[in-house]
N, C-alpha and C positions, 0 to 999 in steps of 0.2 A: 504493499500499500504506500502510495506517495505521501510525502510530507504535507503537500497541499490539500490532500483529501482529509488527513487527520485534522489539519487546522480548520478546514471546512465544517467537519463534524463538531469540533469543539466550539466554534463560533455559533453554529446552529443551536447547540444545547444551551449555551450561555443566554442567547436571545430568548430561547424558549423559557428558561428559568426566570429571567427578568419579566417575561410576559405573564407567567403564572403568578409571580409576586405582586405585579400591578393588578392582575385580575382578582387576586385574593383581597387586596386592599379595597378595591371598589365593590367587591361582593359584600364585604362588611358594611360599607356605606349603603349599599342597596337594601341590605337586611334591616339596618336601623331605620331607614326611611320608610320601608314597606310596613315594619311593625309599628312605627309611629303613626302612619295613616290608618292602619287597622284599628289602633287604639285611640283614634281621633285626636292626635297630636301631630306636631311638625316633624320631629326627629331632628338630627343635627342640621342647623341652617345658618350658623353665624360665621363659621371659618370659610373664607373664600365665597365664591358665588354659590348659593344654595347648598352650602356646607360641603362642597366638593373636595376641599383640602383636609377634611376632618381625619380620614384614615392615616395620612402622613403625620399629622399632629399626634395622633394616638401612638403611632409607631415610635416617634421621638420620645414621647413621654414614657412608654413602657421600657424602652431600652436604656433610658437615662436614670431610671429609678434604682434605688439601692437593692442589691440581691441578698436575700436572706437565706442562710443555710441552718436548718435545725441541728442542734448540738449532737443528737443521737442518730442522725441520718447516715446511711452508707454513702459517703461523700461522692465517690467516683461514679457510681451507678446513678445516684441522684443527679449529678451535674450533667452526665452525658446522655441520659435517656431522652430528653427533649430534643437534643441536637440530632441524635441518630433518627429519631422519629420524624423530624423535619426533613432530613436528607432522604429518608426512605419515600416520604410522600412526594418528593421531587423526582426521585429515580423513576417512579412508576409512570411519570409523564413522558418518558422516552418511548412509550408505547404508541403515541400518536403516529398514525401512518403518514409520515412526511412525504411530500413529493420532491422536496429540494434538498433533503439531507441523505447521507449514505448509510442509514441504519435501517435494517429490514428484520423485523421480528417474525420468523416463520412460526414460532411457538408463543406468540404474544400473550395469548389467554393464559397459558401456564405461567408465564412470568408475572402476570397480574395477580394470579392466585397466590403465588409464592410470595410476592411482596405484601399482599393484604394480610397473609398469615403471619409474616414477620412482625407487622404492626401490633399484634396481640402481645408478643413478648414484651415490647417496649412499654405498653400501658401496664402490664403486670409488674415490670421492674420499677417504673416510676411510682406506682402505688406502694410497692413493698420498701423501696429504698428510702422514702420519706420517713419511715418509722412512726407513722401516725395511724391510729386505729380507723379514723375516717377515710384516710386515703387508701388504706389496705382494703377496706370494704368496698369503696368505690371501684378500685382496680379489680377486685374479684368479680363484682357485678358486670363490669365492662367487659372483662375477659370471657365470662360465661355467655354473655349476649352476643359478642362478636364471633365466637366459635360456633355458636348455634346457627347464626345466620349465614356463616360462610358455607355451611353444608347445603343450605337451600339455594344460595347464590350459584354454587357450582352446578347443582342439579338443574336449576333453571336455565343456566347457560348451556347445558348439555343438549337441550332441544335444539337451540340455534346451531350448535356445532354439528349435530346429526344432519341438519338441513343443509349446511354448507360443506360439511366434511373437511374443515380446515380450522387451524388455530390462528391463522393469519388475519389480522383485522382489515387489511386492505381488500381481501376477497369478499368481506361482508358487504361492502359497498357494491360490488359487482352483482351479487345476488339479490340486491334490493333496487335494481334499476327500474323494474316495472311495478313492484309493490313493497311497501315497508313490511318488515317482519312484525311490527306492532299490530297491523291489521290482521295478520294471520294468527298471531299468538297474543291476542289482547290480555286475557286473564294472566298469562305468564309474565307479560310485561309489567302489569300492575303489581304482581307478586315481586318482581325484580326491584320495582321502585320502592315498595315499602321495606324490602329487605335491605336496600341500600340506605334507607333512612336509618335502620337499626345498625347497620354496619359503620355508619359514620356518627353514631351516638347522637342522633338528632331527635328532637320532639317528633312524635309522641314516645319515643324509645329512649329518652336521655336519662337512664337510670343511674349512670355514673354520677349524675349531678342532682341528686334528690335534695333540694334546699332545705327541706324540713328535717332530714335526718343526717345527710352527709355533706351539707353545704356545697362545696364544688366537686366532690369526688376525688378521684386519684390525683389531681393536680392541685389539691388545696394548699399544700405547702410551698408551692412554686410562686415566685414573685418575679417581677420585671422581665428580663430576658428569657428565663426558663418558661414562664407562662406564656409570653409572646410566641415562642417557637411551637409550643403545644397548640396554641390557638391558630397559628399559620398552618400547622400540619392538618388540623381539623378542617379548615376552610378550604385548603388546597385539595383535600380528599373529597369534599363536596363538589367542587368544580370538576374534579376528575370523574366522579361517579355520574355526574351530569353528561359529561362527554362520552363516557362509556355507554350510557343508555342510548345516546344518539347513534354511536357506531353500530350497536347491535340491533336496535329496534327502529330507528328513524331515519334510515337511508345511508348511514355511513358517512365517511369523511369526504366532503366535497370542499375544495378551496374556494368558498363563496361566502357572501354575507349571510345567506340563509342558514348555513351551518352554525355560525355564531349566534344568530337569532334564536335558533332551536336551543342552544346551550344556555342562553340567558333565560329562556322560558322555563327549562327544567330546573335551573337554579332558583328561579322565582318561585316555582312550586314548592321546593324545599322550604323556602322562607314562608310562604303562604301556609303550609302545614303547621309550621311552628306558631304562627299567629292565631291559628284557628283551633287546633285540637289540644285537649288536656293530656297530661301524662298518663300512659297506660299503667295497669298494675303489673308488678314484675312477674308473677306466675302466669298471668295472661299472655305476656310476651313470650315466654317459653312455650306455652301451649300453642300459640300461633305458629311458631317455628316448627315444632315437632309434630303437631296434630293437624295442622292446616297446610302450611307450605310444602312440607316434605311429601305428604301423599299426593297433593295436586301436581308438584313438579314431576314425580315419579310416574303418575298416570299420563301426563302430557308427553313425557319422555317416551314411554311405550308407544303412545299414539303416533308420534313423529317418526319413530323408528319404523312403524308399520307403513306410514305415508311414504317414507323414503324407499323402503323395499318395494312397495306396490308400484311407484313411478319409475324406479330404475330399471 
């Protein structure tokens, strides 16, 4: 491989990371605005025109605050778990099927599953290393929830993989030229969406953050930079799950304005759900994963295997 090609890849990745960070910044602004209007108030509107500079002000505030380390925390694990969590959430973005970069993931979906599974360990370590009962309980809840929903996510995705017979995300676009998979697999796509809400710890499944009993969950002992990195990792995974939903169910990656509008729409629905629905009960969340989504995804999987055999 020539040096020029390596530089091309690195520059492409750097631009992508900067784009993700700016996207995350404005996703937080969108969330605060939408929640504000849902609750009949304005949201941030003082800093810059209609509050557009608010995310940057928040970032400066968070990273310039004093960092606190609990005396009995396991320092190295406590310090590095948010950093690695953030890096992992950025690494997953390499999956975007670029037209202009030289990275091609033939096993892209397997890479996605590996990276999301790794995230579980970081949540667990962050909760455990703080050496606080609240963060430990929040971490355990979050880990149990994420593991449960990864099973259903993988099985729901299996139906799409059976239809396309590929792990490469570029090929999903070619199979959706005439009709979106969302129209063929509507119940499955809705299961996928609610599973991705649970996977990213969002309302109505944000049990890691039960204010009445656990305050902020596994990240309760984190302040300033550590908290900011956990926050960035969560919002970057929300954007990624929105993009992944579009890749699999809504026509794939076309380098056009429509792709980004679809992505904003799905991210908006993430926020809309947060402003509308109350928190679920924890046992109901687990029943939903194991007694609803698991049987539904398995039945649809058998159905699409039959469809594929019949038409091949």
